[in-house]
N, CA, C and O of each residue as an XYZ file, in Angstrom:
304
protein
N      87.302     93.313     95.230
C      87.744     94.535     95.881
C      89.263     94.644     95.862
O      89.788     95.747     95.716
N      89.982     93.541     96.004
C      91.444     93.611     96.022
C      91.996     94.109     94.693
O      93.068     94.714     94.663
N      91.287     93.866     93.595
C      91.730     94.386     92.304
C      91.717     95.910     92.290
O      92.526     96.528     91.598
N      90.806     96.522     93.047
C      90.769     97.984     93.153
C      92.043     98.509     93.800
O      92.590     99.521     93.362
N      92.518     97.826     94.840
C      93.758     98.238     95.496
C      94.930     98.132     94.541
O      95.758     99.040     94.462
N      95.002     97.035     93.824
C      96.120     96.810     92.915
C      96.158     97.893     91.839
O      97.230     98.419     91.538
N      95.018     98.233     91.260
C      95.011     99.265     90.216
C      95.304    100.648     90.802
O      95.957    101.461     90.148
N      94.840    100.927     92.006
C      95.139    102.206     92.649
C      96.621    102.306     92.971
O      97.244    103.334     92.705
N      97.199    101.242     93.546
C      98.608    101.254     93.898
C      99.492    101.379     92.666
O     100.544    102.014     92.730
N      99.088    100.787     91.547
C      99.884    100.869     90.314
C     100.076    102.319     89.888
O     101.123    102.683     89.354
N      99.076    103.132     90.124
C      99.134    104.554     89.763
C     100.191    105.302     90.584
O     100.753    106.296     90.125
N     100.451    104.818     91.790
C     101.361    105.527     92.698
C     102.687    104.805     92.913
O     103.448    105.178     93.807
N     102.977    103.788     92.119
C     104.259    103.106     92.230
C     105.380    104.088     91.899
O     105.251    104.891     90.975
N     106.466    104.027     92.643
C     107.623    104.924     92.509
C     107.305    106.367     92.893
O     107.977    107.295     92.444
N     106.286    106.553     93.721
C     105.953    107.880     94.258
C     105.955    107.797     95.778
O     105.774    106.722     96.351
N     106.159    108.933     96.421
C     106.196    109.005     97.883
C     104.774    108.926     98.430
O     103.900    109.693     98.026
N     104.552    107.983     99.359
C     103.261    107.862    100.035
C     103.488    107.927    101.539
O     104.612    107.784    102.019
N     102.409    108.143    102.268
C     102.448    108.180    103.729
C     101.513    107.097    104.246
O     100.364    106.996    103.817
N     102.023    106.284    105.179
C     101.256    105.171    105.727
C     101.132    105.352    107.233
O     102.138    105.483    107.930
N      99.898    105.360    107.739
C      99.670    105.409    109.183
C      99.455    103.985    109.662
O      98.701    103.213    109.069
N     100.142    103.655    110.756
C     100.162    102.291    111.265
C      99.265    102.133    112.493
O      98.894    103.118    113.131
N      98.917    100.872    112.820
C      98.108    100.563    114.007
C      98.742    101.082    115.288
O      98.031    101.447    116.225
N     100.070    101.122    115.341
C     100.771    101.553    116.557
C     100.991    103.068    116.594
O     101.818    103.561    117.361
N     100.253    103.796    115.768
C     100.280    105.268    115.693
C     101.537    105.838    115.064
O     101.751    107.050    115.113
N     102.362    105.007    114.484
C     103.531    105.505    113.761
C     103.094    105.933    112.365
O     102.113    105.427    111.822
N     103.841    106.872    111.798
C     103.595    107.330    110.441
C     104.878    107.123    109.653
O     105.933    107.646    110.014
N     104.777    106.354    108.573
C     105.929    106.012    107.739
C     105.743    106.663    106.371
O     104.671    106.587    105.772
N     106.800    107.298    105.893
C     106.781    107.951    104.587
C     107.890    107.341    103.741
O     109.011    107.172    104.221
N     107.591    107.010    102.489
C     108.602    106.449    101.609
C     108.069    106.225    100.209
O     106.883    106.415     99.942
N     108.969    105.815     99.310
C     108.595    105.578     97.917
C     108.024    104.170     97.771
O     108.672    103.192     98.144
N     106.822    104.070     97.232
C     106.163    102.785     97.025
C     106.875    102.014     95.924
O     106.915    102.459     94.777
N     107.436    100.860     96.269
C     108.179    100.052     95.304
C     107.385     98.828     94.859
O     107.219     98.594     93.662
N     106.899     98.056     95.812
C     106.171     96.815     95.532
C     104.930     96.763     96.409
O     104.866     97.433     97.440
N     103.943     95.967     96.004
C     102.698     95.832     96.754
C     102.010     94.561     96.283
O     102.351     94.011     95.236
N     101.041     94.099     97.060
C     100.243     92.955     96.629
C      98.781     93.206     96.944
O      98.422     94.269     97.453
N      97.934     92.226     96.643
C      96.494     92.435     96.755
C      95.989     92.511     98.192
O      94.843     92.903     98.411
N      96.810     92.146     99.178
C      96.383     92.305    100.568
C      97.092     93.491    101.238
O      97.192     93.559    102.463
N      97.569     94.398    100.427
C      98.171     95.667    100.825
C      99.496     95.532    101.557
O      99.910     96.486    102.216
N     100.181     94.398    101.475
C     101.578     94.356    101.917
C     102.337     95.234    100.930
O     102.055     95.208     99.732
N     103.282     96.000    101.418
C     104.013     96.883    100.511
C     105.450     97.065    100.958
O     105.777     96.932    102.137
N     106.301     97.373     99.988
C     107.694     97.712    100.262
C     107.882     99.183     99.939
O     107.543     99.641     98.848
N     108.427     99.915    100.899
C     108.754    101.324    100.703
C     110.264    101.473    100.689
O     110.955    100.875    101.514
N     110.777    102.256     99.768
C     112.209    102.530     99.700
C     112.453    103.927    100.254
O     111.644    104.833    100.054
N     113.567    104.094    100.947
C     113.883    105.386    101.541
C     112.888    105.764    102.618
O     112.614    106.945    102.826
N     112.343    104.766    103.307
C     111.299    105.006    104.306
C     111.847    105.728    105.534
O     112.992    105.535    105.943
N     110.988    106.563    106.101
C     111.303    107.284    107.337
C     110.100    107.209    108.255
O     108.959    107.318    107.805
N     110.354    107.022    109.547
C     109.309    107.121    110.562
C     109.227    108.594    110.925
O     110.116    109.122    111.593
N     108.174    109.256    110.492
C     108.030    110.702    110.704
C     107.055    111.019    111.840
O     106.462    112.097    111.880
N     106.898    110.066    112.758
C     105.969    110.232    113.873
C     106.427    111.267    114.886
O     105.600    111.853    115.584
N     107.717    111.501    114.977
C     108.243    112.447    115.964
C     108.976    113.584    115.252
O     109.072    113.605    114.025
N     109.488    114.523    116.039
C     110.208    115.666    115.464
C     111.477    115.247    114.735
O     111.855    115.868    113.741
N     112.132    114.207    115.214
C     113.363    113.710    114.596
C     113.053    112.430    113.833
O     112.978    111.360    114.436
N     112.869    112.520    112.506
C     112.532    111.319    111.733
C     113.606    110.241    111.858
O     114.803    110.525    111.828
N     113.148    109.001    111.997
C     114.032    107.845    112.068
C     114.126    107.239    110.671
O     113.107    106.858    110.094
N     115.327    107.146    110.124
C     115.525    106.598    108.783
C     115.446    105.077    108.856
O     116.178    104.447    109.618
N     114.554    104.494    108.057
C     114.344    103.048    108.049
C     114.920    102.377    106.807
O     115.182    101.174    106.822
N     115.121    103.139    105.733
C     115.613    102.554    104.487
C     114.516    101.787    103.772
O     113.368    102.229    103.749
N     114.853    100.636    103.183
C     113.852     99.803    102.498
C     113.093     99.013    103.551
O     113.693     98.302    104.357
N     111.775     99.142    103.542
C     110.948     98.600    104.614
C     109.750     97.846    104.055
O     109.104     98.308    103.115
N     109.455     96.686    104.632
C     108.262     95.923    104.305
C     107.190     96.250    105.329
O     107.427     96.162    106.534
N     106.016     96.625    104.852
C     104.890     96.921    105.732
C     103.800     95.893    105.445
O     103.386     95.718    104.299
N     103.343     95.223    106.486
C     102.275     94.239    106.335
C     100.936     94.960    106.245
O     100.679     95.904    106.992
N     100.105     94.520    105.345
C      98.821     95.164    105.103
C      97.916     95.222    106.314
O      97.160     96.181    106.468
N      97.972     94.207    107.191
C      97.080     94.198    108.349
C      97.507     95.152    109.460
O      96.801     95.280    110.460
N      98.654     95.829    109.306
C      99.098     96.793    110.316
C      98.852     98.241    109.876
O      99.281     99.179    110.549
N      98.165     98.416    108.751
C      97.918     99.744    108.195
C      96.522    100.233    108.580
O      95.542     99.496    108.470
N      96.446    101.493    109.036
C      95.138    102.084    109.301
C      94.736    103.095    108.234
O      93.545    103.298    107.994
N      95.720    103.739    107.585
C      95.413    104.725    106.540
C      96.611    104.905    105.620
O      97.759    104.725    106.026
N      96.321    105.264    104.374
C      97.367    105.543    103.391
C      97.035    106.869    102.729
O      95.898    107.099    102.317
N      98.040    107.746    102.627
C      97.876    109.015    101.914
C      98.722    108.971    100.657
O      99.923    108.706    100.706
N      98.081    109.235     99.539
C      98.770    109.276     98.249
C      99.024    110.730     97.888
O      98.302    111.614     98.349
N     100.041    110.994     97.068
C     100.335    112.384     96.689
C      99.214    112.968     95.832
O      98.538    112.255     95.091
N      99.039    114.268     95.952
C      98.071    114.972     95.121
C      98.700    115.199     93.761
O      99.815    115.709     93.655
N      97.985    114.820     92.737
C      98.521    114.960     91.388
C      98.022    116.251     90.761
O      96.841    116.585     90.859
N      98.919    116.965     90.124
C      98.504    118.174     89.412
C      97.943    117.771     88.058
O      98.391    116.796     87.456
N      96.975    118.515     87.593
C      96.309    118.160     86.330
C      96.871    118.893     85.160
O      96.415    118.701     84.033
């Protein structure tokens, strides 16, 4: 199953994704690195949970703190 994550993430590397966290925060940023247990590094990350986004810069997100990931819609 972890190979499915790796191949899916490869498709979205260097693209903006949205990650919902266990603590109800929502982080948006460019997917730079990832591993098979869904740890990931986002560049230019922002916490967009509130009206005033908090700029986080390059951020490491641990896979066990993620509840959902939204990938960009690709045009055909």
